[in-house]
N, C-alpha and C positions, 0 to 999 in steps of 0.2 A: 503494499499499499504506500510505503514511503517513496518508492520509485515513481509511482503514478503522481503523487503529490508534487515531487520534484519536477517532473515533466509539465505538470500543470502550471507550476510557478514559472518555469522557463518559457512555456508557450505564451503565457500572459505578457511576458516581457517582449514578445515578438520574435522568439527564437524559433525559426522555421524547422530545424532539426528536431526539436522537441514535439512540434505539432505532427511531423511525419512519424515519429516514433509512437505517439499516441494513436494516431490512425492505424498504424500497423498493429498495436496491441489490441485495439477494439475492432479490427477487421472482421473477425468471425461474427460478431454481433451485427455489424453493418451488412455483412453478406446474408445472414439469416433474415434480417428485415427486408433485404432487397428481394428475397425469393418467397416472400409470404404468399404471393398469388400462384406460386408453383413454377415460375419461370424467371430466367435472369433478365433484368431490366436495368441496362447500363445508365439510363437517364435517372432512374430511381436511386441508383448508388451514388451517382454524382450529387443529387440533392441531399441524400443522407450524409454524405461526407461534408458537404458545405454546412448543413445544419449542425453537424458534430463540431466543426471547427468554430462556428458561431457560439455554440453552447460553451466551449472551452473558454472563449473570450468573455463571456457573460458570467462565468462561474465565480461565485463569491468566496474566495479562499478564506477571507477573515471570518466568515460565518462558520466555515468548517473548523477553523483553529478555535473559535470561541466554544463550539460544542465539545471539541476535544479536551479542553481545559476543564470544563464543567463536569465531565464524567470522570 
């Protein structure tokens, strides 16, 4: 989990390599979502990847840190 947290921090700083590594780590999930209709849809995968990157950029790391401190 620490590795993903580090990659999130780096991706939020604009480090493209961290974004690539996160996409690679979550690729099985993206692929499974892409095939929900039973076929491969490259357009869907592109949209999922873009939405994934946008979610990374919007992810509030401070909120996560506050939750970790409270537990």
